[in-house]
N, C-alpha and C positions, 0 to 999 in steps of 0.2 A: 210517521211522525203526527202528533197533535190529537192526540183522543184519551179517553177515559176508558178503563175498564168497569162494566157496571154489572149487573146478577145474572144468571144464567144465562151468562157468556154474551148477553149483550155490552155494545160499544154507544161511548157520545164521541161523535166527529166534533172536536174545537176548531174546524181548519175554517170556515165558512160563518156567516152570522145566521145560517139556516140551522146548525146547533143539532145537527140529526143523532137519534137514537136511533140506530141499527139493530135488530136482532141479527142473530146468527142466521147464515147464510142467505143475508140480503145486502143490499146497495142502499146507499145515498141516494136524495134529491140528484146530485149530480151523475148519479148511474156509472159511476167512475169509482168508486171508492167503496168495497165488500167484507163483510164479516166474516169471517172462516174461521169458526174454533175462539169466538172471543178475543181475534186478533186483525186489527183492521190492514185492510191493504189494498195501496195504489193498483191499480188495473192499467194506467196508463203512464208509468216510468219509461221512456226513453223511445218510448212508440211517437212518432212523428208523423202528423196527418199533413202536415203542410211544412215546407223549407223556402226559404224564398229569401234573394236581396233585394231589399228596397229603399227608396230614399227614405232618409226619416221623417221628411215632411209627410210621407203615407199615411204618419202611425195615427192621428198626427201630432208632429212637435215639433214646434216651429223656431222655438226658441233653446233647441238643447243641440249644437253643433249641427249648422243647419246647413245643409249640400251633402252632410254626411253622408252614407249606409249605413243600414242596419241588416243582418242576419238574425231572419224574422220566422221563429218557429209556433207550432202549436201541436197537440193532442187532441185526441176527439174528449167529447164531453163540454159541459157546462153546467153552471148551478142555476143559470137564470132561463126562462120560457119566453123568452121575448116575443112578441106575436109577429114582431116584424124583422125579427132578424134576417141580418144581413149573408151570415156564413151559415146556415142552419147545417146544410148538409155535412157540414163539419162537427158543428158544434151540439146538435141533437140527434145524430147517428147513434149513440150508445139509448138514447132514450126510445128512439122510434124502432129502429132495426135490431136491437141488444147487440150491438156491434163496436167490437174494438179495432178497428181500422189502424192502416198506418205502417209505417215501418223503422227498426230499429236504428237510434243512433244514441250510442255513450254521449255523457256531459264532456267526454274527451274527444269525440271526433264533432262535436258541436262548435264548439272552441278553436279546433284545427281548421276547419270548414268556411270561419267566422274571419281567420286570419288570414288563409288562402286569398279569399274573396278581396280581400282589404279593407273589412270594416270596422269601421271605429266601435260600435255599439251590436250588443245580441238584445233582441226584443224578443218576449214573450207576446205572444201577438195571436189576433185571428179568433180564437175561441178564447176562456179566460184563466189564465195564469193561476188562479188560485184554486183551481182545478186538478193542474199538476204542478202545485207545489215544490214538491221533494224535488224532482225532473229539474224545475227552476235554480233552485238553493244549490245544488250540487254543482248545476252548472254557471252559475252565476259567479259562486265562489271559485271557480278555475279562471273565468273571463277575468275578474278586476285581479287574478295574481300573473296573467297574461297581460295586462292593461287596457281592456277590452271595459267599456260601460255596459250596464243593465239597464233594462227600463221595461216596466209593465205598461200594457194596454188593457185595461180592466173596470169589470163594472164596481169593485171599490168595496165588493160583500165581504172581506176576510175578515177575519179575527184581528184585535190587537193584536192577541200571541204571535199570530204567522205575522202581521208588519214589522212586529219587532227584531224576530228572526232572521226574518231578509233583510229589514233597512240597512246592515252595514256594507250589502251590497248591491243595493237599490240604488239606482245613481238619480232616475227620472220616472214618470208617469203619467199616462193621459186616461184621466177616469173619466168615466159615461155617466154624466149627471141625467139621465134618463127622461126624468119628470121631477116637479117641485111639487106633487101632489100624491098623498100618502095611497089613494084610491087607485090612482094607473099604477103605482107599481105591484100593487097588490092583484087588479082587476088583467093587466096585460103582462106580468114580468114575471110575477109568483115569488114575491119579493116585498120588501118593507121598505122605505126611505132613509130613515133615520141610520143604518147602519155605513149609508155611504156614505153622508152626509162627517158623518163619524171619521169615519176612513181616510175622507176628503184633509179636516181639520188636523188630524193627527200625523196624514203626510208633511202639511204644510210646516209644525210642528217640529217634526223629527229633521227640515231640513232637504228633502226630497224634493228637484225639482218637479213644476207640478204645473199641467193643462189640463182643461178639460175639456168635454164635447158633448154636447145634446143634440140630438136629431130631432128636427124640428118638424112632425106627425099631421099635417092637416087633422082639426076635430077631436086630437089627441093630448098636447100640449103645449101649442101654437097660442095659448088664448095670451093677451100681452100682458095682463095682470099675473097670471102663470111666470111667464119667460122673466119680466122686471122681479120677482121673488128672486126666482135663478141667480140673478144678474145681480142682484143687490147682494146674495149670500155668499157668490164667487169675488165681490168686489170689498166686502165688510170682514168677512170670515175669513177668506185667503190671502186676500190684499190684490189692491186696483192693478198691480201688476202681473195678474194671473192671466196669462190668454185663454179665453174662449172662445171653441171651437163652436159653430152652430152651422150645423152640416143639411144639406137638402135630404129630404124622403125620397124613396122609390119604393114602388107597388114591392114587398116580396114576402116567402113564407107564408103565413097566414093571415095576412093584410094585404090582398092583393087588389082589393075592393076600395082601397083607398086614395085619391090621387095623389101626386108628386106634389111637394112643394111649393108652392109658385115663389118666383123669382122677390117679387111683392112682399110676401111673408117673411121671406129672409133676409130682405132688407129693412124690414119691420123691426125685425130680434134685434138686429148690428144695430139700428137707432137707439134702440132701446137697451141692449149691454154698454154700449158708449154714454147714453144720458144717467145710466145707473153708475156712471164713474169708471168702469175699467179701462184699461189705456188701447189693449189689444184683441181685437174682436176678430174673426176671421171666419166669412162665410165657405163653407165648403161642397163637396158636389155640385160646385157654378162657375159656371163659365167664364166669370173674372177674374182679374188676378187679386190675389191674396197678400198684400203684401205690408211689410215693417214700415210705421212711421214712428221717428222720435214722439212723445207725447208732449213734449214742451213747445218745440218749433215745427214739427209738420215733416220735417226732412225725409224725405225717401233714402230708408236705412237698408231694407232685404227687399229686389225686388224678384217677386217668381213667376213662373210661369209653369201651370200644373206642379206640378210636385218637384218642378226643377229649380232651384236657387241659380236667376240668370245674371244677378251683381248685390255686391255687398259693400257698402261704406261704412260700416260698425269701425270704430274707431277702437284705440287700443285700450285696457281695461272694459270691455264693452259699454263704451261710451259714443256718443250721437259727437260725429266729428264736427259740426257747426256751433253747436252751442255747450257741449260736453255734459250734456244730462245722462247719467248714467240708464242703462239698458238692459232690463232683467233681461235673464237667463242665462246658460252655459256656452262656453265656445264660440262665441257670436264674432269677436274679432278677425277678420281677415278669413272664416269660414267659407268655402263655396265647394268644395270636393272631400274625398275618401279621410 
């Protein structure tokens, strides 16, 4: 899906913002879409390299059916080349080893497995769902028909055309905002910042429940001015109610020479987010609790231990039981399990 035929059997892929022009017999930057005699093929349809039942909080989504479980799937490949990739063993394998690994699982089998596991949600995650779009599209339609929700955990580098196609079946997304500097995206990720910002704004406008994650990396994107710019974009362009997850970095992949993010840096990023007007800022990869409070009266609404919800006081209509202030999110009231 989503490509144009060009002269000399070339094609232009319209799936992500790279808009790759692919010669006959070659692959796109993601290494999982191949031009065969002027026809663009996906190499990963139904090819799952990871399938797990996860807490929704692990995605992380804290304001979308908290306490529920997500049947999580991925195929190999990615359209980014992040030097710090936490899942590089599966995201970069087509690029590094020219290998499309995984096990066959049809959309029907994925939905049936999610139902058997008692999951409320199917999550397209671990690698980027953009590069296995056709698989997510067919699975998401079946999931909706079965009463399941669909979520993307994504780098946000999809085209508007792709987003419009998946929107009727996409209920929520967590989008990585890896930096708020163009130079960082180009140097460390192999992409551009603006298409990610465009996707965030479009998702918000379409009514998809949205949460944002920034991995705070020492010396890369932890400058207070940059964090403030990112927080202000989330607050002003996406809304103060949008949860911002700021996660602690640990050395990985091609960035093992950078130390882990200090707890002090994470606390400073949290302060910056709150000072910028955000109501819900959540530290990740942090030994402390990441709880949800009423932004008006300060009442503890959802208490978490790791990825587990241990108490939920959100009232009917997603409201604070003490002051009645609405709490942004989907399915918050009474949600503590599947």
